[in-house]
C-alpha positions in Angstrom: 1.1 7.2 -11.2 1.9 7.8 -7.6 -0.4 10.8 -7.4 -3.2 9.0 -9.2 -3.0 6.1 -6.8 -2.9 8.2 -3.7 -5.8 10.5 -4.6 -8.0 7.7 -6.2 -7.3 5.1 -3.4 -8.1 7.6 -0.7 -11.4 8.4 -2.4 -10.6 12.0 -3.2 -10.9 11.5 -7.0 -13.0 9.3 -9.2 -10.9 6.5 -10.6 -9.1 7.3 -13.9 -6.1 6.0 -15.8 -3.9 8.6 -17.6 -2.3 5.9 -19.8 -1.4 5.1 -22.4 1.5 7.5 -22.8 5.1 6.9 -23.9 7.6 7.4 -21.0 9.3 10.2 -22.9 6.3 12.1 -24.1 7.4 15.2 -22.1 10.6 15.4 -24.1 8.9 15.5 -27.5 5.6 17.2 -27.0 4.6 20.7 -25.9 1.0 19.8 -24.7 0.8 20.0 -20.9 -0.8 16.6 -20.5 0.3 16.1 -16.9 -0.9 19.6 -15.9 -4.3 19.0 -17.4 -4.9 16.1 -14.9 -3.8 18.4 -12.1 -5.9 21.4 -13.2 -9.0 19.1 -13.4 -8.7 18.2 -9.8 -6.9 21.0 -8.0 -6.4 24.7 -7.8 -3.1 26.5 -8.1 -1.8 28.1 -5.0 1.2 30.2 -4.3 2.0 28.9 -0.8 1.9 25.1 -0.6 0.8 23.2 2.5 1.1 19.6 3.5 -1.2 17.5 1.3 -0.8 19.8 -1.7 0.9 18.7 -4.9 4.1 20.1 -6.3 4.8 19.7 -10.0 8.1 20.2 -11.8 9.1 20.9 -15.4 11.2 18.2 -17.1 11.9 18.5 -20.8 9.3 20.7 -22.5 6.4 20.1 -20.0 5.5 19.6 -16.4 5.9 15.9 -16.0 6.9 15.2 -12.4 5.0 15.6 -9.2 4.9 14.8 -5.6 2.8 15.3 -2.5 4.1 17.9 -0.1 4.6 16.6 3.5 6.4 19.7 4.8 6.1 23.3 3.7 9.1 25.0 5.3 11.4 23.8 3.8 9.4 22.1 1.0 9.6 18.4 1.6 7.8 15.9 -0.6 7.0 12.3 -1.3 7.6 11.3 -4.9 8.5 8.4 -7.1 11.9 9.5 -8.2 13.5 7.6 -11.1 17.1 8.1 -10.2 16.5 6.7 -6.8 14.4 3.9 -8.3 11.9 4.1 -5.5 9.4 6.4 -3.7 11.3 8.8 -1.5 10.6 11.6 1.0 13.1 14.4 0.7 13.7 18.1 1.1 13.5 19.6 -2.4 16.5 21.9 -1.6 18.7 18.9 -1.1 17.8 17.3 -4.4 20.2 18.7 -7.0 17.8 18.2 -9.9 14.5 19.4 -8.4 16.1 22.4 -6.9 17.2 23.7 -10.3 15.5 27.0 -11.2 14.6 25.6 -14.6 12.2 23.1 -13.0 9.9 26.1 -12.3 7.8 24.4 -9.5 4.1 25.0 -9.3 1.8 24.1 -6.5 -1.8 22.8 -6.5 -4.3 22.1 -3.7 -7.3 19.8 -3.8 -8.7 21.7 -0.9 -8.1 25.4 -2.0 -11.1 27.5 -3.1 -11.4 28.4 -6.7 
C-alpha cells in the first residue's frame, strides 16, 4: 500500500484500492497481481533512477516494491515487514532483497513507452 499511497496522494495516479487480497496470496498463486498494477501505471526500464519503482519476487510472484531514492548503489524506501516500519536502505545491505532469486525489476512512471 505504500506505493499506492505515494502515487495517489501526490496526484500521479487516479485513486484505486488493490484490496481485498489475502496477505499470503503471492505464496499460493501464480498470477502476477502486483505487477499488473505496476504495468498499468509505469514502464519497465533497465536502468532505474530516483523516483522509479523497484519490485522484488517473493514466493511465486512479484509482491514487494519500493521507491528508488538513490541509483548507485540502489537505495529505496519501502515498507519492510521484518523491520516493522518504512525504511530507507541500500538494497545491497539487505540480506533478503539482495538475494539473486528476488530478480528485481524496475519501472518508471516517467519513461516513454
